[in-house]
VOTORLO-793818 format. One record per atom (N, C-alpha, C): x, y, z; residue in three letters. Coordinates in steps of 0.02 Angstrom, whole numbers, padded with zeros to 5 digits, always signed. Atoms other than C-alpha are relative to their C-alpha. Layout:
<nodes>
XYZala/...
</nodes>
This chain:
<nodes>
-00008-00044-00058met/+05001+01397+00962met/+00068+00035+00001met/-00068-00028+00001gln/+05189+01421+00946gln/+00006+00054-00052gln/-00001-00050+00053val/+05165+01513+00782val/-00036+00064+00022val/+00038-00058-00025leu/+05034+01626+00862leu/+00040+00041+00050leu/-00042-00035-00049leu/+05152+01666+01005leu/+00055+00040-00033leu/-00053-00035+00036ile/+05290+01712+00884ile/-00028+00063-00034ile/+00032-00057+00033ile/+05171+01824+00785ile/-00017+00055+00051ile/+00017-00049-00052ala/+05111+01906+00945ala/+00062+00036+00026ala/-00062-00030-00023gly/+05290+01934+01001gly/+00027+00051-00049gly/-00023-00046+00052val/+05338+02014+00836val/-00044+00063-00002val/+00046-00057+00001ala/+05182+02124+00840ala/+00013+00046+00059ala/-00015-00041-00060leu/+05224+02182+01017leu/+00063+00041-00010leu/-00063-00035+00013val/+05401+02227+00965val/-00012+00058-00048val/+00015-00053+00049cys/+05334+02326+00816cys/-00037+00058+00033cys/+00037-00052-00035val/+05213+02420+00929val/+00046+00041+00044val/-00047-00035-00044leu/+05352+02462+01053leu/+00047+00045-00040leu/-00045-00040+00043val/+05467+02521+00913val/-00037+00061-00026val/+00039-00055+00028tyr/+05328+02628+00839tyr/-00010+00055+00053tyr/+00012-00049-00053tyr/+05284+02712+01004tyr/+00064+00032+00024tyr/-00065-00028-00018gly/+05468+02733+01045gly/+00022+00054-00049gly/-00018-00049+00052ala/+05496+02822+00879ala/-00044+00062+00006ala/+00045-00057-00007gln/+05344+02932+00908gln/+00020+00043+00060gln/-00021-00037-00060ala/+05405+02979+01082ala/+00064+00038-00013ala/-00063-00034+00016ala/+05579+03020+01015ala/-00013+00060-00045ala/+00017-00055+00045lys/+05502+03128+00878lys/-00031+00058+00040lys/+00032-00051-00041lys/+05394+03220+01006lys/+00052+00036+00043lys/-00052-00031-00041arg/+05546+03250+01116arg/+00042+00048-00042arg/-00038-00045+00043arg/+05645+03322+00970arg/-00038+00064-00013arg/+00041-00059+00013glu/+05501+03439+00930glu/-00004+00045+00061glu/+00006-00039-00062asp/+05482+03493+01112asp/+00066+00036+00016asp/-00064-00031-00015leu/+05669+03526+01135leu/+00018+00053-00053leu/-00010-00051+00052gly/+05676+03617+00968gly/-00039+00063+00015gly/+00042-00058-00019ala/+05534+03729+01026ala/+00030+00036+00060ala/-00033-00030-00058leu/+05625+03757+01191leu/+00059+00043-00022leu/-00058-00037+00024ala/+05783+03810+01100ala/-00022+00065-00035ala/+00025-00059+00036thr/+05684+03929+00988thr/-00024+00053+00049thr/+00027-00048-00049ser/+05597+04009+01138ser/+00054+00036+00038ser/-00055-00030-00037met/+05766+04045+01218met/+00050+00035-00046met/-00047-00029+00047gly/+05851+04104+01059gly/+00063-00042-00009gly/-00056+00047+00007trp/+05965+03951+01059trp/-00007-00038-00066trp/+00003+00044+00059ser/+06009+03835+00914ser/-00014-00071+00024ser/+00017+00069-00018phe/+05953+03653+00910phe/+00023-00047-00056phe/-00024+00050+00047asp/+06034+03502+00826asp/-00017-00069+00027asp/+00020+00066-00026pro/+05950+03331+00848pro/+00049-00056-00019pro/-00044+00053+00025ser/+06090+03234+00759ser/+00051-00021+00053ser/-00050+00027-00046ser/+06224+03129+00846ser/+00064+00040-00002ser/-00064-00033-00006asp/+06382+03213+00909asp/+00046-00048+00038asp/-00042+00051-00031thr/+06509+03075+00940thr/+00065+00029+00028thr/-00061-00032-00026ser/+06647+03200+00983ser/-00011+00031+00068ser/+00017-00033-00064his/+06557+03265+01138his/+00040-00030+00057his/-00033+00032-00057asp/+06634+03137+01256asp/+00075+00012+00000asp/-00070-00018+00002glu/+06808+03185+01196glu/+00010+00073+00022glu/-00006-00071-00018glu/+06781+03373+01212glu/-00010+00010+00075glu/+00014-00008-00072tyr/+06712+03351+01388tyr/+00023-00062+00038tyr/-00025+00062-00031ala/+06816+03199+01436ala/+00019+00009+00074ala/-00019-00012-00070his/+06867+03283+01601his/-00059-00013+00047his/+00058+00018-00041phe/+06689+03251+01662phe/-00010-00076-00003phe/+00004+00073-00001glu/+06684+03069+01716glu/-00067-00026-00025glu/+00068+00022+00018ile/+06497+03060+01682ile/-00006-00015-00074ile/+00002+00011+00072phe/+06534+03064+01494phe/+00050-00054-00023phe/-00050+00050+00019arg/+06663+02923+01500arg/-00023-00071+00016arg/+00025+00066-00016asn/+06552+02777+01550asn/-00015-00040-00064asn/+00022+00044+00053gly/+06524+02627+01437gly/+00034+00011-00067gly/-00026-00007+00068his/+06546+02629+01249his/-00056+00026-00046his/+00049-00025+00049ser/+06456+02691+01091ser/-00033+00064+00026ser/+00025-00061-00031arg/+06440+02861+01174arg/-00018+00053-00054arg/+00019-00054+00045arg/+06350+03005+01088arg/-00045+00050+00036arg/+00045-00053-00022ala/+06268+03170+01125ala/-00049+00013-00057ala/+00049-00015+00052phe/+06109+03217+01032phe/-00053+00046+00029phe/+00049-00051-00021asn/+05962+03337+01040asn/+00036+00057+00036asn/-00045-00049-00030thr/+06094+03470+01073thr/-00026+00072-00008thr/+00018-00071-00001leu/+06049+03649+01121leu/+00062+00040+00014leu/-00057-00045-00010his/+06181+03785+01103his/-00025+00071+00010his/+00021-00069-00010gly/+06165+03962+01169gly/+00041+00033+00054gly/-00034-00036-00054ala/+06210+04078+01311ala/-00049+00011+00057ala/+00039-00013-00060met/+06146+04095+01489met/+00022+00066+00030met/-00018-00063-00033glu/+06138+04264+01574glu/+00010-00014+00074glu/-00017+00011-00070val/+06226+04254+01742val/+00031+00065+00026val/-00025-00061-00032asp/+06249+04409+01849asp/+00017+00054-00051asp/-00009-00052+00050gly/+06231+04524+01698gly/+00046-00018-00057gly/-00045+00022+00053gln/+06350+04423+01589gln/-00032-00058-00039gln/+00025+00056+00040arg/+06315+04300+01448arg/+00055-00053-00004arg/-00047+00055-00001trp/+06402+04134+01474trp/-00020-00053-00052trp/+00013+00052+00050ala/+06418+04006+01333ala/-00026-00062+00034ala/+00031+00059-00032ala/+06310+03854+01369ala/-00019-00052-00052ala/+00020+00056+00042lys/+06266+03685+01298lys/-00042-00047+00042lys/+00043+00047-00037ala/+06129+03563+01347ala/-00027-00052-00050ala/+00029+00050+00044gly/+06046+03407+01279gly/-00002-00068+00032gly/+00004+00070-00023asp/+06038+03218+01292asp/+00065-00036-00016asp/-00061+00040+00009phe/+06179+03092+01308phe/-00018-00074+00008phe/+00015+00071-00001glu/+06180+02905+01278glu/+00066-00040+00000glu/-00056+00046+00004tyr/+06302+02764+01312tyr/-00025-00071+00012tyr/+00020+00070-00007lys/+06297+02573+01311lys/+00050-00037+00045lys/-00042+00042-00044val/+06363+02446+01435val/-00011-00073-00020val/+00004+00070+00020thr/+06401+02268+01379thr/+00031-00043+00054thr/-00025+00046-00051ser/+06422+02127+01504ser/-00009-00072-00023ser/+00004+00071+00020ser/+06450+01940+01489ser/+00012-00044+00061ser/-00010+00048-00054asp/+06436+01793+01607asp/+00038-00061-00023asp/-00037+00057+00028gly/+06540+01680+01495gly/-00041-00038-00050gly/+00045+00035+00047lys/+06388+01610+01406lys/-00042+00049-00040lys/+00044-00048+00034asn/+06276+01757+01367asn/+00030+00070+00006asn/-00022-00070+00001thr/+06318+01936+01319thr/-00061+00045-00007thr/+00056-00047+00003thr/+06196+02077+01353thr/+00026+00071-00003thr/-00018-00071+00006thr/+06202+02261+01309thr/-00060+00042+00021thr/+00052-00046-00024ser/+06102+02394+01399ser/+00017+00071-00021ser/-00009-00069+00021thr/+06077+02574+01342thr/-00023+00047+00055thr/+00015-00048-00053his/+06079+02720+01464his/-00004+00070-00029his/+00010-00068+00024his/+06016+02897+01435his/-00003+00048+00059his/+00010-00052-00049phe/+06026+03059+01532phe/+00007+00068-00034phe/-00006-00068+00025ser/+06014+03246+01505ser/+00052+00038+00040ser/-00054-00037-00032tyr/+06146+03375+01548tyr/-00005+00075-00018tyr/-00007-00072+00013leu/+06183+03562+01556leu/+00072+00019+00016leu/-00069-00021-00010ile/+06357+03635+01535ile/+00006+00075-00014ile/-00016-00071+00013val/+06412+03817+01553val/+00075+00009+00003val/-00071-00016+00002his/+06583+03886+01511his/+00011+00063+00042his/-00011-00056-00045leu/+06643+03999+01652leu/+00049+00051-00031leu/-00043-00051+00031pro/+06720+04166+01596pro/+00058+00020+00044pro/-00055-00014-00045phe/+06862+04152+01721phe/+00060-00042-00018phe/-00060+00041+00009gly/+07040+04089+01717gly/+00016-00038+00063gly/-00025+00040-00056glu/+07107+03950+01827glu/-00051-00009+00056glu/+00050+00014-00051val/+06946+03905+01916val/+00016-00067+00033val/-00014+00064-00033pro/+06983+03770+02048pro/-00058-00050-00013pro/+00051+00052+00008asp/+06891+03605+02021asp/-00042-00003+00064asp/+00046+00005-00057leu/+06740+03581+02132leu/-00057-00048-00018leu/+00053+00049+00011leu/+06620+03433+02144leu/-00049+00004+00058leu/+00053-00001-00050ile/+06454+03446+02236ile/-00055-00049-00023ile/+00053+00047+00017arg/+06334+03299+02235arg/-00030-00028+00064arg/+00033+00028-00059arg/+06215+03211+02351arg/+00040-00059+00028arg/-00036+00053-00034glu/+06292+03095+02478glu/-00033-00067-00013glu/+00026+00067+00012gly/+06273+02910+02438gly/+00027-00050+00051gly/-00019+00052-00048ile/+06292+02748+02535ile/+00074-00017-00007ile/-00071+00017+00010phe/+06463+02714+02455phe/+00046+00055+00027phe/-00039-00055-00029asp/+06523+02886+02512asp/+00007-00011+00076asp/-00002+00013-00072lys/+06479+02839+02691lys/+00048-00057+00016lys/-00045+00057-00010ile/+06572+02674+02674ile/+00072+00024-00008ile/-00067-00025+00012ala/+06724+02764+02601ala/+00023+00044+00057ala/-00016-00044-00056gly/+06716+02892+02742gly/+00021-00040+00061gly/-00017+00042-00057ala/+06724+02751+02869ala/+00072-00026-00005ala/-00069+00023+00010phe/+06891+02699+02792phe/+00049+00058-00009phe/-00044-00057+00002gly/+06961+02875+02796gly/+00001+00039-00065gly/+00004-00036+00064phe/+06920+02927+02616phe/-00058+00049+00004phe/+00055-00046-00014asp/+06817+03075+02671asp/+00000+00059-00048asp/+00005-00061+00040asp/+06754+03228+02579asp/+00010+00061+00045asp/-00007-00061-00039ile/+06756+03409+02638ile/-00060+00009+00045ile/+00055-00010-00047asp/+06652+03439+02795asp/-00010+00074+00013asp/+00018-00070-00012phe/+06562+03601+02836phe/-00032+00007+00069phe/+00028-00012-00066glu/+06493+03682+02993glu/-00070-00027+00007glu/+00068+00026-00001ser/+06317+03631+02946ser/+00002-00076-00003ser/+00000+00073-00002glu/+06299+03451+03000glu/-00049-00029-00051glu/+00049+00023+00049glu/+06143+03432+02892glu/+00028+00002-00071glu/-00028-00005+00067phe/+06232+03494+02736phe/+00054-00053-00010phe/-00054+00049+00006ser/+06384+03383+02767ser/-00027-00071-00005ser/+00030+00067+00002arg/+06270+03234+02792arg/-00034-00013-00067arg/+00040+00009+00061arg/+06170+03264+02633arg/+00039+00012-00065arg/-00038-00014+00060phe/+06305+03324+02512phe/+00073-00022+00006phe/-00069+00021+00007his/+06472+03255+02455his/+00037+00055-00038his/-00037-00056+00030val/+06597+03395+02416val/+00074-00017-00004val/-00072+00011+00009lys/+06772+03377+02343lys/+00030+00057-00039lys/-00037-00052+00037ser/+06899+03505+02284ser/+00073-00004+00021ser/-00070-00002-00019pro/+07089+03513+02277pro/+00018+00065+00037pro/-00010-00065-00033asp/+07070+03691+02345asp/-00055+00009+00052asp/+00051-00004-00053lys/+06978+03682+02511lys/-00019+00072+00016lys/+00014-00070-00014arg/+06992+03869+02536arg/-00053+00026-00049arg/+00049-00020+00051phe/+06897+03896+02372phe/-00068-00030+00016phe/+00063+00034-00016ala/+06765+03767+02422ala/-00035+00033+00058ala/+00031-00033-00058tyr/+06736+03850+02591tyr/-00025+00069-00017tyr/+00022-00067+00019ala/+06724+04021+02509ala/-00064-00002-00041ala/+00060+00006+00043val/+06595+03965+02380val/-00059-00027+00039val/+00055+00033-00036ile/+06494+03855+02497ile/-00006+00031+00070ile/+00012-00036-00062his/+06451+03982+02631his/-00071-00016+00026his/+00065+00018-00028pro/+06295+03973+02744pro/-00059+00011-00047pro/+00057-00012+00046arg/+06176+04052+02616arg/+00001-00050-00058arg/-00005+00050+00053met/+06242+03934+02481met/-00024-00068+00024met/+00023+00064-00028met/+06212+03785+02595met/-00077-00001+00002met/+00074-00004-00003glu/+06032+03842+02623glu/-00030-00008-00069glu/+00023+00004+00069phe/+06010+03862+02435phe/+00003-00072-00026phe/-00009+00068+00025leu/+06078+03689+02394leu/-00046-00049+00036leu/+00045+00044-00037leu/+05977+03605+02532leu/-00072+00009-00023leu/+00068-00013+00023ala/+05818+03688+02466ala/-00010-00024-00071ala/+00007+00016+00071glu/+05851+03660+02280glu/+00010-00074-00015glu/-00018+00071+00012lys/+05921+03482+02293lys/+00021-00011-00073lys/-00020+00006+00070pro/+06012+03500+02126pro/+00032-00066-00016pro/-00041+00057+00020pro/+06086+03358+02025pro/+00073+00016+00012pro/-00071-00011-00010met/+06274+03341+02027met/+00024+00064-00034met/-00034-00059+00027leu/+06372+03503+02003leu/+00074-00015-00002leu/-00070+00019+00009asp/+06546+03470+01933asp/+00036+00055-00039asp/-00039-00053+00033ile/+06668+03612+01894ile/+00070-00027-00014ile/-00066+00023+00022glu/+06821+03559+01795glu/+00019+00037-00063glu/-00027-00033+00060his/+06932+03646+01666his/-00040+00063-00019his/+00036-00062+00014gly/+06833+03808+01683gly/-00070-00010-00028gly/+00068+00016+00022arg/+06668+03723+01642arg/-00038-00030+00057arg/+00042+00029-00052cys/+06523+03674+01752cys/-00053-00044-00033cys/+00049+00047+00026cys/+06417+03521+01714cys/-00051-00017+00054cys/+00054+00018-00045leu/+06249+03490+01796leu/-00038-00059-00032leu/+00034+00060+00027ala/+06174+03315+01772ala/-00010-00050+00056ala/+00008+00053-00049asn/+06107+03167+01868asn/+00025-00068-00026asn/-00028+00060+00030gly/+06174+03036+01747gly/-00047-00059-00007gly/+00045+00057+00000ser/+06017+02930+01752ser/-00067+00010-00034ser/+00066-00009+00029ser/+05867+03011+01668ser/-00002+00060-00047ser/+00013-00056+00044his/+05804+03126+01531his/-00039+00054+00038his/+00039-00055-00028trp/+05739+03297+01581trp/-00056+00019-00048trp/+00053-00030+00040lys/+05574+03366+01521lys/+00022+00071-00019lys/-00020-00068+00019pro/+05587+03535+01430pro/-00002+00049+00059pro/+00004-00046-00057glu/+05530+03625+01588glu/+00054-00013+00051glu/-00054+00015-00046glu/+05665+03535+01687glu/+00065+00031-00023glu/-00059-00036+00025phe/+05798+03608+01573phe/-00001+00072+00025phe/+00006-00069-00024arg/+05734+03781+01617arg/+00012+00004+00075arg/-00008-00001-00073ala/+05725+03738+01802ala/+00073-00010+00020ala/-00070+00011-00016asn/+05903+03673+01803asn/+00044+00060-00020asn/-00035-00062+00018met/+05962+03830+01712met/-00009+00052+00055met/+00013-00047-00055asp/+05880+03933+01849asp/+00041-00020+00062asp/-00039+00024-00057thr/+05965+03824+01981thr/+00074+00019-00009thr/-00070-00015+00013leu/+06135+03847+01900leu/+00013+00076+00004leu/-00005-00073-00004arg/+06105+04034+01883arg/+00000+00023+00073arg/+00003-00016-00071gly/+06058+04043+02067gly/+00063-00019+00037gly/-00063+00024-00030phe/+06213+03944+02114phe/+00055+00051-00010phe/-00054-00047+00014phe/+06331+04065+02028phe/-00015+00070+00026phe/+00018-00066-00028asp/+06235+04219+02086asp/+00021+00005+00073asp/-00018+00000-00071leu/+06279+04168+02264leu/+00075-00003+00013leu/-00073-00002-00011trp/+06467+04165+02234trp/+00018+00068+00028trp/-00020-00064-00030pro/+06544+04300+02345pro/+00038+00043-00049pro/-00033-00048+00044glu/+06608+04456+02259glu/+00076-00008+00001glu/-00073+00006-00004his/+06785+04430+02324his/+00025-00061-00038his/-00019+00059+00039val/+06789+04256+02245val/-00001+00015-00074val/+00006-00018+00070val/+06729+04322+02078val/+00055+00048-00021val/-00052-00049+00015ser/+06850+04469+02083ser/+00068-00033-00005ser/-00064+00036+00001asp/+06995+04353+02122asp/+00007-00041-00064asp/-00002+00040+00061leu/+06950+04238+01976leu/+00008+00044-00062leu/-00003-00044+00058glu/+06930+04385+01857glu/+00070+00029-00010glu/-00067-00028+00006thr/+07106+04446+01894thr/+00053-00053-00016thr/-00049+00053+00014arg/+07189+04277+01863arg/+00016-00001-00075arg/
</nodes>
């Protein structure tokens, strides 16, 4: 009986590995087709330098054994301009120990990054409000509040330049963000990263998130864009 259980366990592992490999192959094919349809390039291999190039985004600094893969490179059209963009999958591992046993878990998520064609863009973080944000707020570590109570309750916003944040997040922008419910939007070092940090996107979700990001920048006021273009 013990031998049969071992054989059954090994067979189950083999089946899981096989189907995992098939799913990974199908994903590579689907993302490659997506890149082709958009006129972008596609590289399924590992890029271990990604987390260094984009180290200013905290989402790429978690854990160890970090790598980007299934990478799409191209350009997004935003307000009549073509902005350099990169998207794909990211993986990292987290190892923990209780003194007796050591376990390692692997985490995956998809991302979209665009390079803004402006100089000196102030940092801006927009993400959904979480329970820890509410706890921090109770101790005085609050984010930026807006006139819309609903928006302030549902979104956590931080920026070293509050004037810039208020200019970008005007009433129409608040309505857009409340309707779209985007993943985290993080602008740092003249780049904007959109990701949720917890799951892979389907090919159609990459397109949807590109549309969301395009809509976000389309709503930037002209005076903000003009000011950034002259810097």
